[in-house]
MDTraj code that builds the backbone (N, CA, C; nanometers):
import mdtraj as md
import numpy as np

residues = "MET THR THR HIS ALA ALA PRO PRO VAL ARG LEU LEU VAL CYS ASP ASP HIS ILE VAL VAL ARG ALA GLY LEU LEU ALA LEU LEU GLY SER ALA PRO ASP ILE GLU VAL VAL GLY GLU ALA GLY THR GLY GLU GLU ALA ILE ALA LEU ALA ALA LYS LEU THR PRO ASP VAL VAL LEU MET ASP LEU GLN LEU GLY GLU GLY MET ASP GLY VAL GLU ALA THR ARG ARG ILE THR SER VAL ALA ALA PRO ALA PRO HIS VAL LEU VAL LEU THR THR TYR ASP THR ASP ALA ASP ILE THR ARG ALA ILE GLU ALA GLY ALA THR GLY TYR LEU LEU LYS ALA GLU ARG PRO GLU GLU LEU PHE ALA ALA ILE HIS ALA ALA ALA GLN GLY ARG THR THR LEU SER PRO PRO VAL ALA SER ARG VAL MET ALA ARG MET ARG LYS PRO LEU PRO THR LEU THR ASP ARG GLU LEU ASP ILE LEU ALA GLN LEU SER GLN GLY LEU GLY ASN ARG GLU ILE ALA ARG ALA LEU PHE ILE SER GLU ALA THR VAL LYS THR HIS LEU GLY ARG ILE TYR ASP LYS LEU GLY VAL ASP THR ARG ALA GLY ALA VAL ALA VAL ALA LYS GLU GLN ARG LEU LEU PRO".split()
xyz = np.array([
    [8.9589, 0.5810, 12.5281],
    [8.9987, 0.5490, 12.4059],
    [8.8874, 0.4683, 12.3960],
    [8.8426, 0.4496, 12.2632],
    [8.7063, 0.4441, 12.1821],
    [8.7488, 0.3117, 12.1184],
    [8.6926, 0.2140, 12.1048],
    [8.6661, 0.0599, 12.0868],
    [8.5877, 0.0893, 11.9375],
    [8.6022, 0.0959, 11.8230],
    [8.5060, 0.0362, 11.7436],
    [8.4787, -0.1360, 11.6682],
    [8.4122, -0.1816, 11.6887],
    [8.2686, -0.3047, 11.6505],
    [8.3335, -0.3637, 11.5225],
    [8.4183, -0.5048, 11.5256],
    [8.4478, -0.4952, 11.3974],
    [8.2939, -0.4896, 11.3141],
    [8.2715, -0.4978, 11.1572],
    [8.2063, -0.4691, 11.0795],
    [8.1506, -0.6717, 11.1244],
    [8.0270, -0.6451, 11.0604],
    [7.9644, -0.7817, 11.0548],
    [8.0007, -0.8964, 10.9306],
    [8.0021, -0.9852, 10.8906],
    [8.0356, -1.1405, 10.8519],
    [7.9403, -1.0545, 10.7265],
    [8.0149, -1.0306, 10.6183],
    [7.8998, -1.0099, 10.5022],
    [7.8887, -1.1702, 10.3824],
    [7.7551, -1.2252, 10.4164],
    [7.7278, -1.3644, 10.4002],
    [7.5898, -1.3451, 10.2654],
    [7.6572, -1.4766, 10.1554],
    [7.6096, -1.4809, 10.0605],
    [7.5591, -1.6416, 10.1266],
    [7.4109, -1.6434, 10.0484],
    [7.3570, -1.7958, 10.0622],
    [7.3055, -1.8613, 9.9854],
    [7.3819, -2.0156, 9.9470],
    [7.2757, -2.0225, 9.8260],
    [7.2324, -2.1820, 9.8274],
    [7.1236, -2.2019, 9.8325],
    [7.0441, -2.3495, 9.8715],
    [6.9260, -2.3214, 9.7549],
    [6.8989, -2.3819, 9.6823],
    [6.8362, -2.4485, 9.5926],
    [6.6742, -2.4650, 9.6534],
    [6.6554, -2.5253, 9.7353],
    [6.5578, -2.4771, 9.8121],
    [6.4785, -2.3711, 9.8966],
    [6.3667, -2.3393, 9.8138],
    [6.3084, -2.2055, 9.8506],
    [6.2771, -2.1976, 10.0236],
    [6.2256, -2.3206, 10.0603],
    [6.2094, -2.3049, 10.2333],
    [6.2607, -2.3093, 10.3128],
    [6.4035, -2.3876, 10.2729],
    [6.5277, -2.4073, 10.3548],
    [6.6045, -2.2900, 10.3752],
    [6.6170, -2.2274, 10.2195],
    [6.6500, -2.1020, 10.2016],
    [6.5604, -1.9801, 10.2946],
    [6.4593, -1.9577, 10.3139],
    [6.3888, -1.8566, 10.4234],
    [6.4666, -1.8719, 10.5291],
    [6.4476, -2.0542, 10.5787],
    [6.5083, -2.0703, 10.6747],
    [6.6123, -2.0110, 10.7740],
    [6.6755, -2.0368, 10.5993],
    [6.8543, -1.9963, 10.7145],
    [6.8547, -1.8408, 10.6827],
    [6.7859, -1.7591, 10.6246],
    [6.7958, -1.6200, 10.6645],
    [6.7285, -1.5783, 10.7599],
    [6.5805, -1.6059, 10.7999],
    [6.5756, -1.5729, 10.9588],
    [6.6511, -1.6228, 11.0585],
    [6.6802, -1.7627, 11.0589],
    [6.8041, -1.7241, 11.1467],
    [6.8821, -1.6403, 11.1296],
    [6.9402, -1.6643, 11.0472],
    [7.0379, -1.5482, 11.0339],
    [7.0488, -1.4488, 11.0712],
    [6.9107, -1.3827, 11.0365],
    [6.8487, -1.2200, 11.0236],
    [6.9158, -1.2489, 11.1725],
    [6.9069, -1.3054, 11.3093],
    [6.8526, -1.2838, 11.4219],
    [7.0555, -1.3342, 11.4499],
    [7.1200, -1.2968, 11.4423],
    [7.2859, -1.3008, 11.4306],
    [7.3160, -1.1761, 11.4401],
    [7.3480, -1.0577, 11.4906],
    [7.3641, -0.8831, 11.4792],
    [7.5141, -0.8781, 11.4356],
    [7.5715, -1.0215, 11.4345],
    [7.7711, -0.9539, 11.3579],
    [7.7906, -1.0789, 11.1939],
    [7.6479, -1.0910, 11.1777],
    [7.6434, -1.1179, 11.0449],
    [7.5626, -1.1080, 10.9506],
    [7.5301, -1.0076, 10.8361],
    [7.4975, -0.9659, 10.7214],
    [7.4208, -1.0251, 10.5777],
    [7.3230, -1.1067, 10.5977],
    [7.3174, -1.1356, 10.4298],
    [7.2945, -1.0758, 10.3370],
    [7.4173, -1.0821, 10.2686],
    [7.3370, -0.9464, 10.1774],
    [7.3538, -0.9864, 10.0229],
    [7.2650, -1.1090, 10.0328],
    [7.2405, -1.2073, 9.8760],
    [7.2053, -1.3502, 9.9206],
    [7.1417, -1.3921, 9.8276],
    [7.0823, -1.5305, 9.8170],
    [7.1027, -1.6086, 9.7106],
    [7.1141, -1.7177, 9.6576],
    [7.1249, -1.8024, 9.5159],
    [7.0073, -1.9293, 9.4914],
    [7.0174, -1.9445, 9.4447],
    [6.9128, -2.0767, 9.4543],
    [7.0176, -2.1889, 9.3586],
    [7.0587, -2.1663, 9.2291],
    [7.1834, -2.2040, 9.1877],
    [7.3016, -2.1762, 9.1419],
    [7.4358, -2.2773, 9.1383],
    [7.5539, -2.2704, 9.1294],
    [7.5589, -2.1254, 9.0256],
    [7.5527, -2.1111, 8.9104],
    [7.5232, -2.0226, 8.8216],
    [7.5201, -1.8921, 8.9003],
    [7.4231, -1.8923, 9.0156],
    [7.3907, -1.7739, 9.0352],
    [7.4650, -1.7302, 9.1364],
    [7.4757, -1.8430, 9.2313],
    [7.6060, -1.7922, 9.2826],
    [7.7208, -1.7326, 9.2812],
    [7.7520, -1.7658, 9.1730],
    [7.8751, -1.7553, 9.0882],
    [7.8635, -1.6007, 9.0705],
    [7.7560, -1.5987, 9.0117],
    [7.7208, -1.3989, 8.9770],
    [7.7580, -1.3276, 9.0524],
    [7.6875, -1.3446, 9.1758],
    [7.6251, -1.2756, 9.2611],
    [7.7945, -1.2573, 9.3545],
    [7.8758, -1.3667, 9.3974],
    [7.9846, -1.3510, 9.4651],
    [8.0798, -1.2782, 9.3859],
    [8.1016, -1.2625, 9.2122],
    [8.1720, -1.1605, 9.1915],
    [8.1167, -1.0388, 9.2407],
    [7.9889, -1.0313, 9.2098],
    [7.8976, -0.8825, 9.2190],
    [7.8889, -0.8341, 9.3550],
    [7.9040, -0.9052, 9.4259],
    [7.8275, -0.8565, 9.5825],
    [7.9492, -0.8369, 9.6987],
    [8.0623, -0.9424, 9.6296],
    [8.2475, -0.9610, 9.6983],
    [8.1423, -1.0061, 9.9210],
    [8.0908, -1.1046, 9.9134],
    [8.0502, -1.1666, 10.0260],
    [8.1944, -1.2025, 10.0932],
    [8.2259, -1.2391, 10.2227],
    [8.2949, -1.2669, 10.2977],
    [8.2898, -1.3681, 10.2744],
    [8.1709, -1.4553, 10.2976],
    [8.1314, -1.5943, 10.3241],
    [8.0438, -1.6697, 10.2240],
    [8.0722, -1.7428, 10.1641],
    [7.9158, -1.8260, 10.0797],
    [7.9104, -1.9299, 10.1395],
    [7.7838, -1.9392, 10.2009],
    [7.6927, -2.0667, 10.2686],
    [7.6821, -2.1537, 10.1626],
    [7.7008, -2.2412, 10.0854],
    [7.6989, -2.3266, 10.0157],
    [7.6355, -2.4485, 10.0131],
    [7.5410, -2.4911, 9.9733],
    [7.4591, -2.6558, 9.9523],
    [7.5336, -2.6959, 9.8598],
    [7.5983, -2.8529, 9.8659],
    [7.6641, -2.9418, 9.7328],
    [7.5562, -2.9812, 9.6959],
    [7.4118, -2.9924, 9.6763],
    [7.2933, -3.0022, 9.5731],
    [7.2467, -2.9178, 9.5358],
    [7.2077, -2.8768, 9.4270],
    [7.2066, -2.7322, 9.3645],
    [7.0848, -2.7662, 9.2800],
    [6.9998, -2.9404, 9.2511],
    [6.8949, -2.9507, 9.1386],
    [6.9660, -2.9964, 9.0181],
    [6.9393, -2.9428, 8.9033],
    [6.9702, -3.0450, 8.7939],
    [7.0780, -2.9063, 8.7442],
    [7.1637, -2.8162, 8.7765],
    [7.2484, -2.7329, 8.6948],
    [7.4027, -2.7724, 8.7649],
    [7.4900, -2.6674, 8.7825],
    [7.5816, -2.6935, 8.8501],
    [7.5698, -2.7165, 8.9508],
    [7.6702, -2.8389, 9.0157],
    [7.6472, -2.8361, 9.1639],
    [7.7137, -2.7320, 9.2667],
    [7.7009, -2.7544, 9.3993],
    [7.7868, -2.6804, 9.4699],
    [7.9275, -2.7095, 9.4807],
    [7.9780, -2.8302, 9.4160],
    [8.1190, -2.8574, 9.4232],
    [8.1892, -2.7680, 9.3341],
    [8.1441, -2.7933, 9.1877],
    [8.1857, -2.6935, 9.0780],
    [8.1966, -2.5238, 9.1328],
    [8.0568, -2.4789, 9.1741],
    [8.0410, -2.3492, 9.2107],
    [8.1336, -2.3106, 9.3232],
    [8.1469, -2.3838, 9.4073],
    [8.2983, -2.3471, 9.5177],
    [8.4222, -2.3376, 9.4384],
    [8.4386, -2.4502, 9.3281],
    [8.5511, -2.4305, 9.2859],
    [8.6078, -2.2984, 9.1957],
    [8.4705, -2.2334, 9.1371],
    [8.4972, -2.1364, 9.0643],
    [8.4975, -1.9880, 9.1477],
    [8.4136, -2.0380, 9.2658],
    [8.3998, -1.9249, 9.3129],
    [8.5587, -1.8612, 9.3845],
    [8.6130, -1.9873, 9.4248],
    [8.7416, -1.9826, 9.5085],
    [8.8495, -1.9244, 9.4250],
    [8.8368, -1.9521, 9.2929],
    [8.9578, -1.9545, 9.2538],
    [8.9912, -1.8157, 9.1474],
    [8.8668, -1.7235, 9.2025],
    [8.9131, -1.6159, 9.1349],
    [9.0740, -1.5357, 9.1871],
    [9.0324, -1.4020, 9.1581],
    [9.1637, -1.3251, 9.2149],
    [9.1546, -1.2886, 9.3289],
    [9.2109, -1.3055, 9.4419],
    [9.2131, -1.2732, 9.5863],
    [9.1691, -1.1176, 9.5882],
    [9.0570, -1.0543, 9.6554],
    [9.0496, -1.1892, 9.7488],
    [8.9234, -1.2394, 9.7552],
    [8.8975, -1.3637, 9.6874],
    [8.8542, -1.4215, 9.6906],
    [8.7036, -1.4859, 9.8219],
    [8.5848, -1.4464, 9.7926],
    [8.5296, -1.5376, 9.9284],
    [8.5812, -1.6594, 9.9488],
    [8.5555, -1.7053, 10.1190],
    [8.5814, -1.8002, 10.2148],
    [8.4397, -1.9145, 10.1260],
    [8.4421, -2.0569, 10.1267],
    [8.3290, -2.1090, 10.1087],
    [8.3162, -2.1611, 10.2230],
    [8.1948, -2.1490, 10.2919],
    [8.1463, -2.2678, 10.3817],
    [8.0327, -2.3549, 10.3409],
    [8.0068, -2.4909, 10.3496],
    [7.9852, -2.5957, 10.2645],
    [7.8582, -2.6596, 10.4070],
    [7.7308, -2.6068, 10.3912],
    [7.6626, -2.6645, 10.4751],
    [7.5788, -2.7371, 10.4001],
    [7.5198, -2.8874, 10.4037],
    [7.4619, -3.0016, 10.3626],
    [7.4290, -3.0885, 10.4212],
    [7.3325, -3.1755, 10.3795],
    [7.2774, -3.2984, 10.4552],
    [7.3736, -3.3977, 10.4080],
    [7.5116, -3.4385, 10.3007],
    [7.5470, -3.5107, 10.2254],
    [7.6513, -3.5313, 10.3556],
    [7.7159, -3.6477, 10.3471],
    [7.8454, -3.6681, 10.4911],
    [7.9614, -3.8037, 10.4186],
    [7.9137, -3.7969, 10.3053],
    [8.0093, -3.9460, 10.2145],
    [8.1416, -3.9393, 10.2177],
    [8.2592, -3.9704, 10.2542],
    [8.3958, -3.9687, 10.1452],
    [8.3972, -3.8651, 10.0920],
    [8.3040, -3.8909, 9.9718],
    [8.3517, -3.8378, 9.8510],
    [8.3024, -3.7234, 9.8153],
    [8.1666, -3.6648, 9.8842],
    [8.1187, -3.5605, 9.9003],
    [8.2166, -3.4723, 9.9598],
    [8.2449, -3.5262, 10.0692],
    [8.3571, -3.4334, 10.1945],
    [8.5189, -3.4233, 10.0980],
    [8.5511, -3.4878, 10.0605],
    [8.6683, -3.5516, 9.9419],
    [8.6915, -3.3660, 9.8512],
    [8.5500, -3.4111, 9.7578],
    [8.5437, -3.3534, 9.6459],
    [8.5197, -3.1712, 9.6901],
    [8.4705, -3.1091, 9.8186],
    [8.4315, -2.9643, 9.8381],
    [8.5760, -2.9732, 9.9083],
    [8.6303, -3.0091, 10.0045],
    [8.7214, -3.0014, 9.9982],
    [8.8677, -2.9563, 9.8700],
    [8.8451, -3.0683, 9.8536],
    [8.9425, -3.0255, 9.7240],
    [8.9094, -2.9253, 9.6054],
    [8.7794, -2.8795, 9.5908],
    [8.7426, -2.7416, 9.5556],
    [8.7387, -2.6266, 9.5689],
    [8.8254, -2.6161, 9.7081],
    [8.8443, -2.4869, 9.7946],
    [8.7353, -2.4512, 9.8990],
    [8.6689, -2.5489, 9.9673],
    [8.5552, -2.5013, 10.0721],
    [8.6599, -2.4654, 10.1995],
    [8.6326, -2.3544, 10.2725],
    [8.6823, -2.3913, 10.3608],
    [8.6925, -2.4882, 10.4911],
    [8.4650, -2.4635, 10.5059],
    [8.4404, -2.5594, 10.6228],
    [8.3458, -2.6516, 10.5444],
    [8.3294, -2.7136, 10.6232],
    [8.2451, -2.8595, 10.5877],
    [8.1057, -2.8250, 10.7368],
    [8.0070, -2.8114, 10.7454],
    [7.8835, -2.8122, 10.8342],
    [7.7888, -2.9192, 10.7720],
    [7.7281, -2.9938, 10.8462],
    [7.5815, -3.0355, 10.8325],
    [7.5133, -2.9732, 10.9056],
    [7.3556, -2.9901, 10.8197],
    [7.2570, -2.8878, 10.8260],
    [7.2240, -2.9385, 10.9993],
    [7.2251, -3.0366, 11.0395],
    [7.1809, -3.0591, 11.1646],
    [7.2825, -2.9469, 11.2644],
    [7.3408, -2.9316, 11.2603],
    [7.4204, -2.8771, 11.3398],
    [7.3482, -2.7140, 11.4178],
    [7.4249, -2.7189, 11.5657],
    [7.3045, -2.6158, 11.6230],
    [7.3339, -2.4500, 11.5625],
    [7.2624, -2.3793, 11.6018],
    [7.2488, -2.2273, 11.5090],
    [7.3899, -2.1665, 11.6098],
    [7.4150, -2.1912, 11.6627],
    [7.5431, -2.1363, 11.7671],
    [7.6637, -2.2024, 11.6523],
    [7.7110, -2.3128, 11.6482],
    [7.7787, -2.3286, 11.5620],
    [7.7752, -2.3006, 11.4565],
    [7.6476, -2.2919, 11.3901],
    [7.6721, -2.2321, 11.2126],
    [7.7215, -2.1004, 11.2500],
    [7.6638, -2.0243, 11.3413],
    [7.7362, -1.8822, 11.3358],
    [7.8582, -1.8699, 11.3614],
    [7.9467, -1.9204, 11.4335],
    [8.0459, -2.0112, 11.4866],
    [8.1564, -2.0107, 11.3931],
    [8.0907, -2.0814, 11.2662],
    [8.2108, -2.1318, 11.1762],
    [8.1676, -2.0091, 11.0759],
    [8.0720, -1.9530, 11.0547],
    [8.0336, -1.8487, 10.9646],
    [8.1487, -1.7757, 10.9902],
    [8.1736, -1.7469, 11.1121],
    [8.3154, -1.5884, 11.1849],
    [8.3962, -1.6896, 11.1019],
    [8.4326, -1.7962, 11.1971],
    [8.5125, -1.8595, 11.1741],
    [8.6007, -1.8358, 10.9923],
    [8.5527, -1.9388, 10.9284],
    [8.5416, -1.9063, 10.7492],
    [8.5472, -1.7504, 10.7637],
    [8.5118, -1.6717, 10.7779],
    [8.5531, -1.5267, 10.7654],
    [8.6991, -1.5034, 10.7758],
    [8.7990, -1.5628, 10.8814],
    [8.8928, -1.5093, 10.8574],
    [8.9663, -1.6875, 10.8152],
    [8.9235, -1.7669, 10.7410],
    [8.9796, -1.8412, 10.6735],
    [9.0545, -1.9665, 10.7848],
    [8.9592, -1.9843, 10.8799],
    [8.9650, -2.0734, 10.9646],
    [8.8697, -2.1860, 10.9539],
    [8.9297, -2.3471, 10.9063],
    [8.8621, -2.4126, 10.9354],
    [8.7741, -2.4379, 11.0608],
    [8.6222, -2.5211, 11.0527],
    [8.5177, -2.5502, 11.0668],
    [8.4869, -2.6986, 11.0205],
    [8.4918, -2.7871, 11.0863],
    [8.4001, -2.9231, 11.0225],
    [8.3318, -2.9597, 11.1562],
    [8.2418, -3.0550, 11.0996],
    [8.0964, -3.0803, 11.1649],
    [8.2119, -3.2167, 11.2428],
    [8.1673, -3.2503, 11.3951],
    [8.2431, -3.3711, 11.4417],
    [8.1886, -3.5099, 11.3588],
    [8.0558, -3.5161, 11.2637],
    [8.0774, -3.6599, 11.2396],
    [8.1924, -3.5891, 11.0905],
    [8.2109, -3.5019, 11.0300],
    [8.2816, -3.5051, 10.9441],
    [8.4483, -3.5094, 10.9961],
    [8.4752, -3.4455, 11.0778],
    [8.5906, -3.4439, 11.0769],
    [8.6417, -3.6046, 11.1478],
    [8.5715, -3.6912, 11.1685],
    [8.5963, -3.8272, 11.2034],
    [8.6034, -3.9312, 11.0735],
    [8.5305, -3.8693, 10.9779],
    [8.5358, -3.8972, 10.8816],
    [8.7053, -3.8844, 10.7869],
    [8.7109, -3.7706, 10.7744],
    [8.8483, -3.6974, 10.7483],
    [8.9542, -3.8311, 10.8452],
    [8.9265, -3.8252, 10.9652],
    [9.0846, -3.8656, 11.0043],
    [9.0567, -4.0181, 11.0127],
    [8.9863, -4.0496, 10.9433],
    [8.9657, -4.2038, 10.9292],
    [8.9967, -4.2129, 10.7848],
    [8.9513, -4.1488, 10.7420],
    [9.0090, -4.1614, 10.5370],
    [9.1912, -4.1854, 10.5711],
    [9.2357, -4.0647, 10.6879],
    [9.3524, -4.0499, 10.6617],
    [9.4338, -4.1338, 10.7148],
    [9.3994, -4.1806, 10.8255],
    [9.4368, -4.2795, 10.8716],
    [9.4644, -4.4335, 10.8102],
    [9.3381, -4.4680, 10.6730],
    [9.3361, -4.5765, 10.5948],
    [9.3874, -4.5658, 10.4783],
    [9.4728, -4.6618, 10.4125],
    [9.5226, -4.6656, 10.3494],
    [9.4337, -4.6630, 10.2597],
    [9.4357, -4.5904, 10.1069],
    [9.3752, -4.6293, 9.9490],
    [9.4150, -4.7630, 9.9371],
    [9.3090, -4.8385, 9.8602],
    [9.3832, -5.0201, 9.8205],
    [9.4317, -4.9097, 9.6840],
    [9.5144, -5.0306, 9.6728],
    [9.6001, -5.0150, 9.5498],
    [9.5503, -5.1746, 9.4341],
    [9.5413, -5.1242, 9.3510],
    [9.4759, -5.1906, 9.2484],
    [9.5906, -5.2070, 9.1199],
    [9.5983, -5.3023, 9.0749],
    [9.7229, -5.3362, 8.9783],
    [9.5834, -5.2856, 8.8146],
    [9.7177, -5.2020, 8.7238],
    [9.6648, -5.1721, 8.6361],
    [9.5520, -5.2817, 8.5239],
    [9.5650, -5.3912, 8.5454],
    [9.4685, -5.5197, 8.5019],
    [9.3367, -5.4708, 8.5887],
    [9.3285, -5.4472, 8.7025],
    [9.2500, -5.4430, 8.7551],
    [9.1136, -5.3097, 8.7454],
    [9.2061, -5.2221, 8.7688],
    [9.1574, -5.0790, 8.6944],
    [9.1001, -5.1083, 8.5743],
    [9.1797, -5.1709, 8.4617],
    [9.0359, -5.1514, 8.3774],
    [8.9506, -5.2180, 8.3586],
    [8.9418, -5.3580, 8.4240],
    [8.8599, -5.3973, 8.4774],
    [8.7406, -5.3397, 8.5792],
    [8.8037, -5.2852, 8.6401],
    [8.6677, -5.1759, 8.7262],
    [8.6204, -5.0829, 8.6354],
    [8.7065, -5.0194, 8.5462],
    [8.6913, -4.9073, 8.4328],
    [8.5180, -5.0007, 8.3789],
    [8.5471, -5.0998, 8.3145],
    [8.4726, -5.1697, 8.2142],
    [8.3242, -5.1558, 8.2693],
    [8.3170, -5.2406, 8.4270],
    [8.2397, -5.2321, 8.5416],
    [8.1457, -5.1430, 8.4953],
    [8.2463, -5.0366, 8.5593],
    [8.1662, -4.9250, 8.5716],
    [8.0648, -4.8604, 8.4293],
    [8.0990, -4.9079, 8.3436],
    [8.0145, -4.8779, 8.2088],
    [7.8693, -5.0104, 8.1994],
    [7.9281, -5.0896, 8.3095],
    [7.7798, -5.1483, 8.3267],
    [7.8088, -5.3284, 8.2171],
    [7.9383, -5.2865, 8.1927],
    [7.9527, -5.4459, 8.1116],
    [7.9700, -5.5817, 8.2243],
    [7.9014, -5.6860, 8.1502],
    [7.9118, -5.8031, 8.2333],
    [7.9967, -5.8596, 8.1786],
    [8.0590, -6.0132, 8.2334],
    [8.1768, -6.1072, 8.2398],
    [8.2025, -6.1209, 8.1015],
    [8.1406, -6.1425, 8.0068],
    [8.1671, -6.2048, 7.8528],
    [8.1955, -6.0524, 7.8037],
    [8.1202, -5.9355, 7.8668],
    [8.1595, -5.8225, 7.7345],
    [8.3020, -5.7712, 7.8068],
    [8.3342, -5.7974, 7.9285],
    [8.4788, -5.7065, 7.9651],
    [8.5835, -5.7680, 7.8993],
    [8.5426, -5.9522, 7.8974],
    [8.6879, -5.9843, 7.8694],
    [8.6843, -6.0099, 7.7007],
    [8.5827, -6.0022, 7.6081],
    [8.5946, -5.9342, 7.4568],
    [8.6404, -5.8146, 7.4362],
    [8.6283, -5.7362, 7.5658],
    [8.6902, -5.5709, 7.5299],
    [8.8092, -5.6070, 7.5705],
    [8.8679, -5.6749, 7.7016],
    [9.0554, -5.6673, 7.7275],
    [9.1068, -5.7865, 7.6985],
    [9.0144, -5.8725, 7.5479],
    [9.1345, -5.9704, 7.5489],
    [9.1650, -6.0709, 7.6712],
    [9.0846, -6.0918, 7.6740],
    [9.1170, -6.2232, 7.8190],
    [8.9837, -6.2536, 7.8393],
    [8.9867, -6.4198, 7.8876],
    [8.8618, -6.4551, 7.9391],
    [8.8065, -6.5052, 8.0325],
    [8.7335, -6.5356, 8.0105],
    [8.5671, -6.4723, 8.1304],
    [8.6651, -6.5129, 8.3044],
    [8.7064, -6.6242, 8.2670],
    [8.7659, -6.6553, 8.3704],
    [8.8426, -6.5863, 8.4935],
    [8.9281, -6.5208, 8.3889],
    [9.0628, -6.4301, 8.4455],
    [8.9451, -6.3120, 8.5066],
    [8.8585, -6.2751, 8.4168],
    [8.8180, -6.1657, 8.4674],
    [8.7155, -6.1909, 8.5584],
    [8.6738, -6.3323, 8.6256],
    [8.5950, -6.3366, 8.6969],
    [8.7646, -6.3551, 8.8746],
    [8.8523, -6.3810, 8.8214],
    [8.9470, -6.4171, 8.9291],
    [8.9685, -6.2499, 8.9624],
    [9.0319, -6.1930, 8.8554],
    [9.0448, -6.0246, 8.8829],
    [8.9096, -5.9244, 8.9814],
    [8.8183, -5.9741, 8.9432],
    [8.6735, -5.9558, 8.9805],
    [8.6853, -6.0240, 9.1536],
    [8.7148, -6.1083, 9.1813],
    [8.7633, -6.1214, 9.3338],
    [8.8217, -6.0637, 9.3958],
    [8.8977, -6.0705, 9.3389],
    [9.0515, -5.9669, 9.3865],
    [8.9910, -5.8263, 9.3870],
    [8.9363, -5.7647, 9.3584],
    [8.8814, -5.6277, 9.3709],
    [8.7939, -5.6300, 9.4413],
    [8.7131, -5.6914, 9.4412],
    [8.6123, -5.7230, 9.5754],
    [8.6802, -5.7226, 9.7149],
    [8.8253, -5.7879, 9.7211],
    [8.8560, -5.8256, 9.8328],
    [8.8860, -5.6783, 9.8972],
    [8.9911, -5.6336, 9.8375],
    [9.0507, -5.5077, 9.8432],
    [8.9445, -5.3966, 9.8573],
    [8.8625, -5.3401, 9.7838],
    [8.7639, -5.2907, 9.8039],
    [8.6983, -5.3302, 9.9262],
    [8.6556, -5.4126, 9.9801],
    [8.5674, -5.4395, 10.1278],
    [8.4355, -5.4504, 10.0497],
    [8.3934, -5.5162, 9.9475],
    [8.2812, -5.5666, 9.9102],
    [8.2084, -5.6838, 9.8127],
    [8.0992, -5.6958, 9.8158],
    [8.0513, -5.8170, 9.7550],
    [7.9735, -5.8257, 9.5779],
    [7.9985, -5.6745, 9.5591],
    [7.8720, -5.6821, 9.4672],
    [7.9462, -5.6124, 9.3478],
    [7.8744, -5.5925, 9.2398],
    [7.9667, -5.4995, 9.1418],
    [7.9122, -5.3855, 9.1411],
    [7.8051, -5.3412, 9.2277],
    [7.7841, -5.2106, 9.2464],
    [7.8674, -5.1266, 9.3283],
    [7.8574, -5.2515, 9.4457],
    [7.9243, -5.2021, 9.5226],
    [8.0740, -5.1446, 9.5641],
    [8.1355, -5.2684, 9.4386],
    [8.2843, -5.2147, 9.3468],
    [8.3183, -5.0835, 9.3075],
    [8.1656, -5.0508, 9.2118],
    [8.1955, -4.9064, 9.1681],
    [8.1667, -4.8041, 9.2351],
    [8.0978, -4.8260, 9.3239],
    [8.0788, -4.6966, 9.4314],
    [8.1768, -4.6910, 9.5552],
    [8.2355, -4.7199, 9.5106],
    [8.3667, -4.7317, 9.6513],
    [8.4883, -4.7276, 9.5568],
    [8.4984, -4.7395, 9.4480],
    [8.6110, -4.7030, 9.3907],
    [8.5563, -4.5301, 9.3430],
    [8.4722, -4.5365, 9.3019],
    [8.4265, -4.3575, 9.2921],
    [8.4410, -4.2856, 9.4162],
    [8.3942, -4.3043, 9.4824],
    [8.4285, -4.2914, 9.6688],
    [8.5744, -4.2621, 9.6425],
    [8.6694, -4.3622, 9.6349],
    [8.7830, -4.3323, 9.6855],
    [8.8662, -4.2782, 9.5314],
    [8.8127, -4.2414, 9.4757],
    [8.8850, -4.1411, 9.3028],
    [8.9417, -4.2626, 9.2604],
    [8.9167, -4.4255, 9.2546],
    [8.9722, -4.4980, 9.1729],
    [8.9178, -4.4590, 9.0450],
    [8.8185, -4.4361, 9.0088],
    [8.7480, -4.4256, 8.8431],
    [8.7883, -4.2807, 8.8107],
    [8.7656, -4.2422, 8.7156],
    [8.7758, -4.1055, 8.6730],
    [8.6573, -4.0635, 8.7125],
])
top = md.Topology()
chain = top.add_chain()
for i, resn in enumerate(residues, 1):
    res = top.add_residue(resn, chain, resSeq=i)
    for name in ("N", "CA", "C"):
        top.add_atom(name, md.element.get_by_symbol(name[0]), res)
traj = md.Trajectory(xyz[None], top)
């Protein structure tokens, strides 16, 4: 009985750093069951090549210079009619906001660039089969996020947070919302407590990470 080896996984690599991309291509070239069919340096280029080359997996960085970021590119690549390529994120960023945005955009897996080559190869094969792979630190953050309920802010606190995100001071917020400065300070204190921060910048950063702001 003759057995046929599975065809190699067809991979498109997207990273805006030429040196990093070259290193990835050299590394992936050592894997006999992975075939790099194309490389892209921008999100726009990745979308066009994904449509043209129909790879099994797109290896996607999140930060792609001044153009479209990896999250938006992932969303567009995975939203096409089936069979859409699977997207495996490979990045140095592991904040809750980055992870959440990538997964919501349709990423099948999320790996950090510090992973060992064999872990990367295994994740590419898993992604080709539609299976999720997360780097251990990413998996830990996802689990922690699921266990920790999101803070609940009142409508007024959200209003103030929105003004805060625009860089307005207490007096300007008070004028915009037709309330007193003392009321603004009271609400800010409650916002800080709920978000676990003690600065205005911290409140805005956490609110964006927790998707409390548009």
